[in-house]
N, C-alpha and C positions, 0 to 999 in steps of 0.2 A: 823805442816805441813811437810811432807817429800817430797823430790824431786821426780818428775814424768817425767822421760826423754822421748823424742821421740825416737822411734826405727825404723829401716828399716827392712822390711821382707826379704831383699836380704842377710843380714848378719846373718848366722846361728851360731853366736858366741856371747859371752857376750859383750854388748856394750850399749851405751846410749848417745844421744845428749841432753844435759841438757838445761833447760831454766834458767831464772833468779829467778825462784820460788823454795821455799823449803829450804831456808838457814836461817842463823842467823844474817847476816849483816844488817845494818840499813842505813838510809839516802839515798844518791845517789847510794849506793852499795847494796841496798835491792833487794833480800835477799840472793841469792845464788851466790855471787861474788866469783870466784875461781882464781883470778889473784893475785899472790904474789908480783907483781911489782906495784900494786896500793897503794894508801895511806890508804886503809882500814886497820882495826885492824887485825894484823897477826893471832892472835888466832882464830878470826872469820873466816878468809879465810881458815885456816887449818881445822877447823871444817866443813866448807862447802865442802872442797875437800874430807874429810873423808866420809861425807854423800854420796857424789856422787860415790865414789869408792865402798862403801858398797852396794849401790843400784844395781850395776851391779854384785855384788858377789865377789868383790876383797877386799883384805885387804888394809886398808888405807896406810900402810907403803910400799905397792908395787906400788903405783901410782907415776909415774914419769912424769915430764914436762920439758920444755925447756925454754931457754932465746930466744924467737922467734925474728928474725931479718929480716923477709921478704926475705930470701935467699933460697938456694937450697940444703943445707947440710942435709943429712939424716944419723942419727947415729944408730948404732946397740946397743941395750940395752941388756946387759948380767946380770946385777943385778941392783936393785933399788938404787937410790941415795937420799940424803936428800932433803926435800922440798926446792925449790929455788936454788938448786945446779946444775941444769941441764946445759949442754953446750949451746953455741950459735949455734943454728940450727933451722930448721923448719920442721923436720920430724924424725920419729923414726920407727924402725922395731925390731922385736924380735921373737924368737922361744922358749923363756923360760916360762914354765908354772908358773903361779902366777903373772907375770908382767902385769900391766895395764898402757897403754899409754894414756896420757891426752894432748889435744890440747885446748888452750884457744883462744876465738875469740870474736869480737864485731862488726862484719860485714864481715870479711874474711871467706872463706869457710873451715870448718873442713872436711877433707876427711878421712874416716875410711875404711881400706882394710883388707881382710883376704883370705887366702887359708886354709880352715879348714882341708883339707886332709893332707897337709904338716905340719899343726900346726904352721903357720907363720902369723903374723899380722903386719899391718903398720898404721901409722897415720900421716897426713900431714896438715900443716897450709898453706892454699893456698889463700893469697891475690892476687890481680892482678899481682903484681910484681913477686912474687914467682911462680905463675902459668905460667906466660909468660916465666920466666927464666928456668923452668923445674923441680920444686919441686916434682910434681906428678911422673914424670919419674924417678927421683932420688929415690923416695920411692919404686917404683916398682923394680928398679935395686937392692936395698938393700934386698927386700923380695926374689927376685930370687936367690941372693947370699946365702940365707939361705935355699934354696930348694923349694921355691914356684914355681908354674907353671903359666905362663901368662894366659894359657887357663882356669885355675881353679880359679884365683883371682876374687873376687867380691868386689865392691866398692860402698860406700854410701856417697853422698855429703850432708852435714847437713845444718842447718839453717845458712843463710848468707844474704847479701844484694842482692836483685833481680833487674832485669832490670828496673822495674817500679820506683824503688827508687834510681837508680844509674846513675845519670847524670854525664858525664865526658867530659873533653876537648879533642881537637884533638890530643894532645900529647900522651894521653893514647891510643887513637884509632890507631895512627901510630905505637906505640910500639907493640900493639897486632897484627896488620896486618903484621908487619915486621917479627915477630916470627911465625905467623900462617896465611898465606895468605888466607886460606879457612875459616877464622873466621868471614867473613862478616855478616853472619846471627846472630852473637852475638852482633852486633852493629846496632842500628837503630837511626834515626834522633831524636834529642831532641827538645827543645823549640826554637832553632835557628839553622841556618846552621853550626854554630861553636860548637854546643854541641851535645852529643851523649848519648844514653842510652845503658849501657853495661850489658850483661847477664853473670855475673860471674859464676853462677852454670852451665849454658849452656856451657861456655868456658871450665870449668873443665871437664865436661862430654865429650866434644870434644877431649880434650887432653888424657883422659883415653881411649876413643875409638881408637884414632890414635895410642896409645901404645899397642893395641891389646886386651883390656879388653872389654868383651861383657856383663858381668853382672854388670850393673850400675843403681843405684837408686838416684834420686834427691828428697830430701824432700821439700815439698811445704811450706816453712817457711821463710818469709822475715823479717830479723832482724830489718831493718830500719823502717818498716811499722807497727810493732807489739810491741809497747812500754810495754804493759802489760806482755809480755812473754820474751822479749829479751833486753839486752844491745845493744847499737848501737853507734859506733863512728860517723857515718854520721849524725845521729839524734842529737847527742850531739854537733857536730860542727855547724849545722844549728841553734841550739838554743843558740849559743854564747860561747860554751865551758863549762868547769867545770869538776868535778870528774866523773869518769866512772868505772863501773865494767865490768867483762868479764864472759861469760858462758864457760862451759867446755864440751868437747866431749871425751868419753873414749871408748877404745876397749881393751879387756883383754883376756888373756889365763888363764882360771881358772884352778888351779892345781887340 
């Protein structure tokens, strides 16, 4: 079985939002676990990442990732680094042909961006903390610094936890509204007055639109609700914990 990623019609550039299917890992990591920080067999993870890179037409050695920390740092990639040697950051931008940017997630939103005319791409890991703090805007700023135009950038928000699966407390609601007072539509009442359902992809869409991006696509894929296709931190937590894998999303400038 080979990986079959989801793709967005809005991104006219090599990319893929991968599911958990099509890899070689076993057990709780079955099968396309792409997280090098997991307790999965490293060789299996490297093989999975190579399969994903090759599926979008990139060389496995050109796939770069980060030590994701739910922050807002966006790094400029000028050359590939060794697997697992990425900096502590949550977004990457590049204009270098051949480079493939990989974001790993298990409920957070992977956001892939491109200005095909300028030959500039970006990739962001947008959990609620990073999205609220400005990781999407930091990614756009990095792309513009490389010559991208806000008017030409298109963005796709990949598989992540959706509103129906994402019950949150009032602390998260207050943090979201403090940063984005217009985000009330992204929060609806949960099962009690003290609980809320948060629309993470909708919030990322709002932040992109507020930053001036008009070409935006949201994939209809809820990681928490679809165990057959996706790893999910929320689903693992509700089940009592245990090991977990992560899927990868890739955007690449094919040389």
